[in-house]
N, C-alpha and C positions, 0 to 999 in steps of 0.2 A: 320667767322668760328664758328660753334656751338660746344661747348665743354661740355662734360659730366664729372661727377666726376669719377676719376680713382678708380679701385677696388684694394685694397691692401690685402696682405696675401692670394692671390688666386693662387699663383704659376705662374702667367703670369707676366713677367718682365714689369716694368713701362715703359721702352722705347718702348716696343712692343705695349703697350696700347696707348701710345701717337701716334705712327706711325699709328695704326689702326684708330684712330679718325681723324688724318689729312687725311689719305687715304679716309675715309668715306666722309669727306668734299669735297674732290676732286670729288668723284663719284656722289655727290648730289648737285653740284652747283658752285664750284670755277671756275672762268673764266680762259681760257688759258692766260699764262704770268702774272697772278695775283701774287703779292708778298705776301709771308707769313709774319705774324707779326714777329718782332724781337725775337731772342732767349729769351731775358729777359722777354718779355711780355708773350711768350708761357709758360715759366717756371712758371710765376706767375699764369697764368690761370689754369695750370694743377696741381699746387702745388708740383712741382718737381724741381730739380736743373738743371742748364743749360747743364751739362754733359749728363743728361738723354735726354734732347731735342736734343742735337747734335747727339746722337746715333740714335734717331728716324729719324732725317732728313737724316743722312748718309745712313740708310737703304733704304729710299725712293729715294735717289739719285741713289743708286745702281740699283734700279728697273727702273730708267728712268722717274719716276713720277715728281721729282723735279730737279732743277739745281741751283747751287750756283754760283753767280757772285761776284767776289772779289770787295769789296767796295760798292756793291749795295744791296746785300741781297740774299734771296732764293726765287725762282719763280717756279710756276707750268709750266711744259713743255707744249709747244703747240703741243700736239700729239693726234690726233683724234683716238678714239677707232674704231676698225674694227667692222662692223655689219655682224654677221654670221647668215644667214637665216636658220631656222629650219622648214621644211615643208615636203610635200609628197616626194620630191626628195632632200634630204639634201646631198650636195656635197661640200667638203672643197674648192677645186680648183675653180670650177665654181661659187661658192657662194662669193668668194673674188676676182674674176678676174678683176672687175672694181675698186678695192681698193688697190691692191698690184701688182707690176710688176712680181714678182716671187712667186710661191707657191711650197712647197716641202714637201715630207714625208720621214722619215728615220726609218728603222727597228732597234730597239735596241736589241731585243731578241725574241726568239720563242721557244716553246716546245710543245710536245704532252702530254696531261695530262687527267686524268678522269674528266669529267665535274662536277664542284661543283653544288649543288642542284639548286641554282638560275639560273645558266647558262643552265643546262639541261632543266629547266622549260621554259626559254626564247626561247631556240632553239627547243623545242618540242622533246627532245631526252630522251632515257631511262636514269635512274640514272647511273652515273659513265661511260657513253658513252665516247669514246675518242674524245677530241676536240683539235684543234690547238689554243694555246694562244699566241698572239702577243703583244709586247709592242712597241709603235711607238711615234715619236714626229713630229709634223707638224709645219712649219714655213712660215711666209709671209715676203717677202723682207729680208730674212735672220734672222728675229727675231722669236724665238719660241713663238707660241701662244697657243698650246695645246699639251698635252701628253695623250695618250690613251692606254687602254688595250682592245683587241678585241678577241672574241672567234668564231671559226668556226667548223662545223662538220668535224672531221678528215677523215671520210670515204668518204665524198663528196669533200672536199677541202684540201686534204693532202699536196698539193704542194704550197699552197697559200703564205706561208712565203717566200719561195725561189723566187717566182714571184714578191712579193711585194718588196723584197730587190733590185730587178732589176728595177722595174717600179716606186716605190714610190707612187703607186696609188692603192687603193682598187678596184675602178671601173675597171681599166685596168687588174688587177689581176683576178677579177671575170669573165671578158670577156674572158680571155684565158682559163678559166675553164668552159666555156659554158654558162655563165649567162650574157646576153647582157643588161639587165635592172633590176632594183630593186627599191623598194619604202620603205619609212619609215613607219613602223606600229605604233610605239609609241616612245615618248621621255619624260623622267622625268628630271626635273632640280632642283638642290639645290645649295646653296652657303655654303662654308666651308673654314677654314684656310688650306693653302697648306701644304701637308706633307713634310717631309724632302727631300724625293725623288723628289717631284715636284718642290721644291725650286731650286734644282740643275738642273733639266731638263729644267725648264722654266726661269732660271736666276732671281729668285725672292729672296726677303729677308724675314726672319722670320716674321710671322704675315700677309703675303700677302693672299689675298682672291682668291680662284678659284671657277669657276662655273662648277659643276659636272653634266654631262648629262649621263643618262642611256637609251640606245636606242636599238630597235630591227628593223632590215631591213629584208624585205621579197622579194621573187622572184615573177614574174607575176602570179604564181599559188598560192601565199599566203604562201609558205613554208618559214620558217625562214632561213635566210642566215648567219646573223651576230648579235651577241649581243656585244655591246660596252659600255665602260665606259670612257668618255673623260673629261679631266680637262682643262678648259680654264682660262688663266690669266685674271682676272676680270678687271684690269686696261687697258688691251689691246684689249679686245673683249667684245661686247655686243651681246646677243643672241636675234635674231629677229624672232618671231613666224610668219611664212609665211602661210597664209591661201589661197593663190592663187591655182588654179587648177594645177595638175602636168604637167610638160613639159618634153620633151626629155632631158636626161642628156647630158652635154658636156664633161667633163673630170673631174676627181676628185682626191682628195688625201684621 
């Protein structure tokens, strides 16, 4: 495990920095079921006390990254990350159908609101045009893997939140509203620490990393349908850039 010097007096708790570095080691090379060094060794490496190391390990156990076995030590869980393809037809459900037995979407909240400038631009709408804003969580085999905020033109898709609450599927909701197909125009990706809200929604501990995607979907005529910002738990999902030609969609969340 590669260890960097901790940054003190930065406002970031030492246990969180230790957890971040262990998590980074997991993401960049630790083998499944590999045992972590003993608490005392980790404390010496990081220059912290064992209580700080315990707090970091406890946070990673809560996320499911590590497991403690009494009398044996702490091990990296044997849990393969899901590969989520991003391409011309990005679909949550069909993209994970060979990796998870169940995929589901849940509506957390919705409201009609004037479009913020970046949303109006993404949807090619006038400034302050009414949009439907939806907050959702998607899960695979009962484990939350992403939280999203999506915006739709309220004049065109005024009932989409009610339909999504019933179907749990963006594709099925759009189909009911007369859109049988759509494609991804663009996706931007960045990594960041999870917000307090995402910690709760995704069942993560402070310091966890999420992959943020900002995307625009368009109908066959090229008109924007949806602008979305999705946050994926980085230890559960890897984003796979798919350059294959578009195929007909199957079902999605």
